[in-house]
LUMMI-171444 format. One line per 5 residues: number of its first residue (from 1); their letters; for each residue x negated, y negated, z of N, C-alpha, C, CB. Coordinates in Angstrom, 2 decimals. Each point is the difference from the previous one (the first is absolute). Glycine has a CB too. Layout:
NUM	A	X,Y,Z,X,Y,Z,X,Y,Z,X,Y,Z | ...
This chain:
1	MAVIE	-80.52,0.13,-59.26,0.65,-0.95,-0.85,-1.02,-0.99,-0.52,2.15,0.27,1.27 | -2.04,-0.62,-2.52,-0.88,-0.99,-0.61,0.79,-1.28,-0.27,-1.41,1.83,-1.04 | 0.75,-2.95,1.26,0.55,-1.31,-0.34,-1.00,-0.66,-0.92,1.29,-0.22,2.22 | -0.85,-0.15,-3.42,-0.86,-0.67,-0.96,0.57,-1.39,-0.22,-0.68,2.19,-1.12 | -0.02,-3.19,1.63,0.45,-1.40,-0.04,-1.24,-0.88,-0.08,2.11,0.51,1.35
6	DDNSA	-2.16,-1.40,-2.35,-1.20,-0.81,-0.17,-0.02,-1.28,0.84,-0.13,0.91,-2.28 | 1.25,-1.29,2.86,0.03,-1.16,0.88,-0.41,0.44,1.42,1.84,-1.09,-1.41 | -2.95,0.53,1.89,-0.55,0.42,1.29,0.99,-0.11,1.15,-2.22,-0.71,-0.82 | 2.92,-0.42,0.92,0.92,-0.19,1.12,1.20,0.94,-0.10,-0.72,-2.40,0.17 | 1.24,2.59,-1.37,1.13,0.92,-0.18,-0.42,1.44,0.30,0.98,-1.55,-1.73
11	RSALG	-2.18,1.93,1.27,-0.50,1.35,0.25,-0.18,0.24,1.50,-1.17,-0.02,-2.24 | 0.61,-0.96,2.94,-0.19,0.13,1.45,1.33,0.08,0.72,-2.15,-1.26,-0.18 | 3.10,0.43,-0.22,1.32,0.00,0.64,0.70,1.34,-0.21,0.18,-2.48,-0.35 | -0.25,3.02,-0.86,0.60,1.31,-0.27,-0.67,1.08,0.84,0.57,-0.74,-2.35 | -1.88,0.68,2.44,-0.72,0.98,0.81,0.41,-0.04,1.46,-1.90,-0.19,-1.57
16	RLLLV	2.01,-1.03,2.14,0.42,-0.12,1.40,1.41,0.52,0.21,-1.49,-1.99,0.25 | 2.41,1.62,-1.15,1.38,0.45,0.10,0.06,1.53,0.00,0.79,-2.09,-1.17 | -1.48,2.71,0.25,0.05,1.45,-0.13,-0.65,0.69,1.20,-0.05,-0.26,-2.48 | -1.04,-0.29,2.99,-0.62,0.58,1.20,0.94,-0.05,1.19,-2.24,-0.70,-0.85 | 2.87,-0.44,1.07,0.93,-0.15,1.12,1.16,0.98,-0.13,-0.63,-2.42,0.21
21	AGWEP	1.03,2.69,-1.47,1.13,0.91,-0.25,-0.41,1.48,0.06,1.03,-1.79,-1.41 | -2.31,2.06,1.64,-0.42,1.38,0.14,-0.63,0.64,-1.23,1.77,0.17,1.63 | -1.93,-0.93,-2.68,-0.65,0.52,-1.20,-1.50,-0.16,0.14,2.02,-0.57,-1.41 | -2.77,1.21,0.54,-1.45,-0.13,-0.05,-0.40,-0.52,-1.37,-0.30,1.87,1.68 | 0.48,-3.18,-1.90,-0.29,-0.54,-1.34,-1.49,-0.11,-0.29,2.13,-1.25,0.13
26	ILFQS	-2.47,1.50,-1.38,-1.33,-0.26,-0.50,0.18,-1.11,-1.03,-0.87,2.41,0.41 | 0.16,-3.50,-0.21,0.21,-1.22,-0.78,-1.04,-0.14,-1.10,1.01,-1.09,2.01 | -0.54,0.70,-3.19,-0.86,-0.20,-1.16,0.30,-1.36,-0.62,-0.11,2.49,-0.42 | -0.94,-3.15,-0.06,0.18,-1.33,-0.60,0.29,0.04,-1.49,-1.51,-0.87,1.73 | 1.36,2.04,-2.35,0.26,0.10,-1.44,0.29,1.45,-0.37,-1.49,-1.98,-0.45
31	AETFL	2.06,2.14,-0.74,0.23,1.34,-0.53,-1.33,0.73,-0.18,2.11,-0.79,-1.16 | -3.11,0.03,0.73,-1.31,0.60,-0.25,-0.64,0.53,1.28,-0.29,-1.55,-1.94 | 0.40,0.80,3.05,-0.58,0.48,1.26,0.76,1.22,0.51,-0.77,-2.33,0.55 | 2.08,2.34,-0.77,0.81,1.16,0.37,-0.44,1.23,-0.78,1.94,-1.52,0.53 | -2.09,1.38,-1.84,-0.41,1.12,-0.84,-1.42,0.46,0.32,1.53,-0.83,-1.80
36	AAGSR	-2.42,-0.11,2.08,-1.39,0.33,0.31,-0.12,0.75,1.32,-0.72,-2.03,-1.26 | 1.67,1.82,2.16,-0.04,0.67,1.30,0.31,1.48,-0.11,0.67,-2.14,1.07 | -0.15,2.55,-2.20,0.37,1.40,-0.17,1.35,0.26,0.63,-2.40,0.66,-0.01 | 2.90,0.53,-0.17,1.35,0.28,0.48,-0.02,0.46,1.44,0.68,0.59,-2.31 | 0.36,-0.93,2.99,0.27,0.56,1.32,1.22,0.86,-0.23,-0.99,-1.99,1.37
41	DPWCS	0.79,3.25,-1.40,1.07,0.89,-0.44,0.69,0.61,1.21,-1.23,0.49,-2.13 | 2.50,-0.65,2.30,0.85,-0.88,-0.81,0.19,-1.35,0.68,1.17,2.01,-0.94 | -1.03,-3.04,0.14,0.45,-1.29,0.53,1.47,0.19,0.32,-1.71,-1.40,-1.35 | 2.18,0.89,2.46,1.43,0.14,0.31,0.79,-1.03,-0.79,-0.53,0.87,2.31 | -0.06,-2.02,-2.57,0.61,-1.02,-0.84,-1.05,-1.06,-0.31,2.30,0.42,1.00
46	VVIDV	-2.01,-1.21,-2.03,-0.92,-1.04,-0.43,0.80,-1.27,-0.23,-1.59,1.70,-1.06 | 1.13,-2.79,1.67,0.60,-1.32,-0.20,-0.95,-0.77,-0.90,1.20,0.00,2.28 | -0.70,-0.47,-3.42,-0.86,-0.65,-0.99,0.60,-1.35,-0.40,-0.79,2.24,-0.84 | -0.04,-3.27,0.91,0.39,-1.30,-0.55,-0.02,0.11,-1.52,-0.93,-1.27,2.03 | 1.95,0.74,-2.67,0.09,0.09,-1.46,-1.11,-0.79,-0.67,2.48,0.28,0.19
51	QLSGM	-2.71,-1.50,0.28,-0.94,-0.90,-0.68,-1.33,-0.04,0.75,1.93,-1.37,-0.87 | -2.75,2.36,0.63,-1.33,0.08,0.56,-0.99,-0.63,-0.97,0.60,2.09,1.29 | -1.73,-2.55,-0.76,-1.06,-0.41,-0.91,-0.62,1.29,-0.55,-0.47,-2.21,1.27 | 0.09,2.22,-2.51,-0.47,1.23,-0.62,1.18,0.82,-0.47,-2.06,0.00,1.44 | 2.00,1.31,-1.21,1.10,0.90,-0.39,1.27,-0.40,0.75,-1.63,1.89,-0.46
56	SGIDL	2.73,-1.98,-0.25,1.27,-0.37,0.64,0.55,1.16,0.82,0.48,-1.60,-1.87 | 0.43,1.28,2.77,0.65,1.03,0.80,0.77,0.99,-0.84,0.15,-1.63,1.83 | 0.50,1.14,-2.88,0.76,0.90,-0.87,-0.94,0.92,-0.78,1.82,-1.72,-0.20 | -2.96,1.18,-0.25,-0.98,0.85,-0.69,-0.56,1.06,0.95,-0.58,-1.91,-1.53 | 0.35,1.53,2.80,-0.46,0.98,0.99,1.06,1.08,0.21,-1.40,-1.78,1.12
61	QRKLH	2.65,1.36,-1.01,1.09,0.95,0.16,0.03,0.99,-1.17,1.32,-1.73,1.28 | -1.45,1.22,-2.48,0.00,0.85,-1.20,-1.17,0.98,0.05,1.08,-1.85,-1.34 | -2.27,1.38,1.73,-1.17,0.88,0.08,0.21,1.09,1.04,-1.48,-1.90,-0.72 | 2.00,1.55,1.87,0.23,1.01,1.04,0.95,1.09,-0.49,-0.39,-1.75,1.76 | 1.47,1.32,-2.40,0.95,0.99,-0.52,-0.62,0.84,-1.10,1.88,-1.54,0.58
66	ADGVA	-2.67,0.91,-1.47,-0.65,0.75,-1.08,-1.00,1.01,0.56,0.29,-1.97,-1.53 | -0.89,1.64,2.68,-0.96,0.90,0.64,0.68,1.06,0.86,-1.66,-1.86,-0.02 | 2.99,1.86,0.02,0.74,1.01,0.75,0.16,-0.29,1.48,-0.83,1.59,-1.64 | 0.59,-2.83,2.04,0.17,-0.37,1.41,1.48,-0.28,0.23,-2.37,-0.98,0.14 | 3.01,1.86,0.59,1.44,-0.12,0.28,0.17,-0.57,1.40,0.55,1.96,-1.54
71	VPIIM	-0.51,-3.26,1.61,0.13,-0.70,1.28,0.99,-1.14,-0.18,-2.37,0.61,0.67 | 3.20,-0.88,0.34,0.90,-1.15,-0.11,-0.80,-1.30,-0.08,1.77,1.26,1.28 | -1.46,-2.07,-2.26,-0.67,-1.28,-0.19,1.01,-1.12,0.22,-1.65,1.02,-1.63 | 1.29,-1.93,2.53,0.82,-1.19,0.26,-0.73,-1.17,-0.61,0.99,0.95,2.16 | -0.37,-1.55,-3.16,-0.59,-1.16,-0.66,0.48,-1.26,0.71,-0.10,1.22,-2.23
76	ITGNR	-0.82,-2.17,2.44,0.35,-1.27,0.62,-0.49,-1.14,-0.89,-0.12,1.02,2.32 | 0.91,-2.09,-2.38,-0.39,-1.14,-0.84,0.81,-1.23,0.36,-0.62,1.57,-1.85 | 0.05,-2.71,1.53,0.72,-1.27,0.09,0.61,-0.40,-1.33,-1.53,-0.69,1.83 | 1.24,1.47,-2.87,0.50,-0.29,-1.34,1.44,0.49,-0.13,-2.34,0.16,-0.96 | 3.25,-1.05,0.67,1.43,0.32,-0.04,0.47,0.47,-1.39,0.33,-1.68,1.81
81	STALR	-1.24,2.00,-2.69,0.33,0.42,-1.35,0.76,1.32,-0.01,-2.04,-1.20,-0.83 | 3.21,1.18,0.20,0.79,1.23,-0.13,-0.74,1.01,-0.87,2.12,-1.32,0.27 | -2.79,0.84,-1.31,-0.74,0.90,-0.90,-1.12,0.71,0.76,0.54,-1.49,-1.96 | -1.21,0.78,2.85,-1.07,0.59,0.79,0.55,1.09,0.92,-1.28,-2.16,-0.11 | 2.39,1.85,0.75,0.63,0.99,0.89,0.42,1.24,-0.79,0.82,-1.86,1.49
86	ERAER	-0.20,1.65,-2.64,0.43,1.13,-0.83,-1.19,0.84,-0.45,1.96,-1.34,-0.78 | -3.08,0.69,0.45,-1.20,0.73,-0.42,-0.53,0.85,1.15,-0.55,-1.83,-1.64 | 0.48,1.24,2.84,-0.49,0.75,1.17,0.90,1.20,0.29,-0.97,-2.13,0.94 | 2.27,1.93,-1.05,0.95,1.09,0.25,-0.09,1.07,-1.07,1.52,-1.62,1.16 | -1.70,1.20,-2.43,-0.17,0.98,-1.09,-1.25,0.85,0.23,1.16,-1.57,-1.58
91	EGCAA	-2.19,0.95,2.13,-1.25,0.71,0.27,0.10,0.89,1.24,-1.24,-1.88,-1.08 | 2.37,1.79,1.81,0.25,0.96,1.07,-0.20,-0.46,1.42,-0.64,1.58,-1.63 | 0.66,-2.89,1.89,-0.16,-0.41,1.39,1.22,0.44,0.82,-1.42,-1.97,-0.71 | 1.17,2.29,1.96,1.07,0.44,0.90,0.81,-1.19,0.51,-1.39,1.98,0.67 | 0.74,-3.14,-0.59,0.68,-1.22,0.47,-0.75,-1.21,-0.54,0.82,1.17,2.10
96	FLLKP	-0.11,-2.27,-2.16,-0.54,-1.26,-0.52,0.45,-1.10,0.94,0.02,0.83,-2.43 | -0.96,-1.46,3.12,0.34,-1.05,0.97,-0.53,-1.34,-0.48,-0.04,1.68,1.86 | 0.90,-2.69,-1.74,-0.39,-1.36,-0.36,-0.53,-0.73,1.23,1.72,-0.04,-1.84 | -2.88,-0.59,1.67,-0.57,-0.84,1.05,0.76,-1.32,0.05,-2.28,1.08,-0.28 | 2.47,-1.66,1.41,-0.35,0.55,1.30,1.09,0.98,0.46,-1.28,-2.11,0.58
101	FGGDE	0.85,3.21,-0.03,0.94,0.98,0.55,-0.31,0.14,1.48,0.22,1.25,-2.23 | 0.76,-0.82,2.97,-0.18,0.19,1.44,-0.67,1.32,0.29,2.00,-1.41,0.43 | -2.69,1.46,0.69,-0.64,1.23,0.42,0.98,1.15,0.14,-1.70,-1.36,1.15 | 2.88,1.05,-0.61,1.02,1.05,0.16,0.42,0.57,-1.34,0.81,-1.13,2.06 | -0.77,0.28,-3.08,0.39,0.46,-1.34,-1.03,1.00,-0.54,1.17,-2.19,-0.43
106	LLSVL	-2.45,1.86,0.56,-1.04,0.90,-0.47,0.03,1.31,0.79,-1.41,-1.97,-0.67 | 1.53,1.88,1.98,0.01,1.21,0.82,1.20,0.89,-0.33,-1.18,-1.26,1.81 | 2.32,0.65,-2.08,1.18,0.79,-0.39,-0.23,0.73,-1.31,1.46,-1.64,1.18 | -2.07,0.96,-2.13,-0.29,0.62,-1.29,-0.98,1.15,0.19,0.41,-2.18,-1.19 | -1.45,1.96,1.99,-0.98,1.06,0.23,0.62,1.21,0.68,-1.77,-1.74,0.17
111	EAVGD	2.63,1.51,0.78,0.69,1.12,0.66,0.88,0.75,-0.99,-0.03,-1.26,2.18 | 0.65,0.53,-3.10,0.90,0.62,-0.97,-0.74,0.83,-1.05,1.57,-1.90,0.36 | -2.78,1.46,-0.76,-0.67,0.67,-1.10,-1.14,0.91,0.41,0.63,-1.92,-1.36 | -1.10,1.78,2.59,-1.17,0.77,0.40,0.24,0.80,1.26,-1.40,-1.70,-1.06 | 0.44,2.53,1.35,0.01,0.80,1.22,-0.89,-0.71,1.00,0.41,2.18,-1.25
116	HSAT	0.20,-2.87,2.20,-0.76,-0.80,0.96,-1.01,0.84,0.77,1.96,-1.52,0.20 | -1.71,2.76,-0.02,-0.93,0.85,0.75,-1.27,0.32,-0.79,1.96,0.98,1.18 | -1.95,-1.28,-2.49,-1.14,0.33,-0.86,-1.02,-1.11,-0.09,1.49,1.45,-1.28 | -1.56,-2.30,2.28,-0.98,-1.08,-0.03,-1.35,0.56,0.17,1.63,-1.60,0.90
């Protein structure tokens, strides 16, 4: 599983939560560092912050889909814009979570959209 979040504390917290829950997260600070790392085929799921510095989460989602990467994408954001949510959903995200969200909420979404055994 990949987590792309530019906020250091949020990225660390997500990583700890996922590790405790049995996932094997790989953490990235930007879309660019994620792309530069190359693909881990297959990612079981990808958690992406919408508002990253550099390439946005939605632009990364669009690129992954254009490149044929068929993986559940969970978009996370503190931005309450309905238009932003609709854009992310149009681009094909599997789920859209508003910050702050509870750990149980994220884990439930991941269980619903991904294969937990594919970590």
